[in-house]
C-alpha positions in Angstrom: -0.1 -0.2 -0.1 2.9 2.5 1.0 4.1 1.9 -2.6 1.2 2.7 -4.4 0.9 6.0 -2.4 4.4 6.5 -3.1 3.9 6.0 -6.9 0.7 8.4 -6.7 2.6 11.0 -5.1 5.7 10.6 -7.7 3.3 10.6 -10.5 1.7 13.8 -9.4 4.9 15.7 -8.7 6.0 14.6 -12.3 3.1 16.0 -14.1 2.6 19.2 -11.7 4.4 21.2 -14.4 1.6 20.7 -16.7 -1.1 21.6 -14.5 0.4 25.3 -13.8 -2.4 27.7 -14.6 -5.2 25.4 -14.9 -6.9 26.4 -11.6 -9.0 29.5 -11.3 -10.3 31.2 -8.4 -13.9 31.2 -8.1 -16.6 32.2 -5.5 -19.6 31.5 -4.0 -22.3 33.5 -2.6 -25.3 33.9 -0.8 -28.1 35.8 -2.7 -29.9 36.7 0.6 -27.3 38.2 2.5 -25.2 39.0 -0.6 -21.9 37.4 1.3 -19.4 35.7 -0.6 -16.1 33.5 -0.2 -13.9 31.7 -2.1 -14.9 28.0 -3.2 -12.7 25.5 -1.0 -14.8 22.4 -1.4 -16.9 20.8 -4.4 -20.0 21.2 -2.8 -21.2 24.8 -2.3 -23.1 24.2 1.2 -25.4 26.6 2.9 -24.6 30.2 4.3 -23.5 30.3 7.8 -25.7 33.8 8.5 -29.0 32.7 7.1 -29.0 29.0 6.1 -30.1 29.6 2.5 -28.3 27.6 -0.3 -25.0 29.6 -1.7 -24.4 29.7 -5.5 -21.5 29.9 -7.5 -20.9 33.9 -8.5 -20.4 34.8 -12.3 -16.5 35.7 -13.1 -16.5 39.4 -13.6 
């Protein structure tokens, strides 16, 4: 098992130079409260303040 983890890590390290610039910053926000924050997980979740569903904000 340890060897497979090392192989996966090495494959990621070797291909890291190809991924430079492929990540884009994105924001999620609450349409009710008008708060926004960076997306840090695959799911958007709920607003901490009012409980409304968060939405992905368009890039400006």
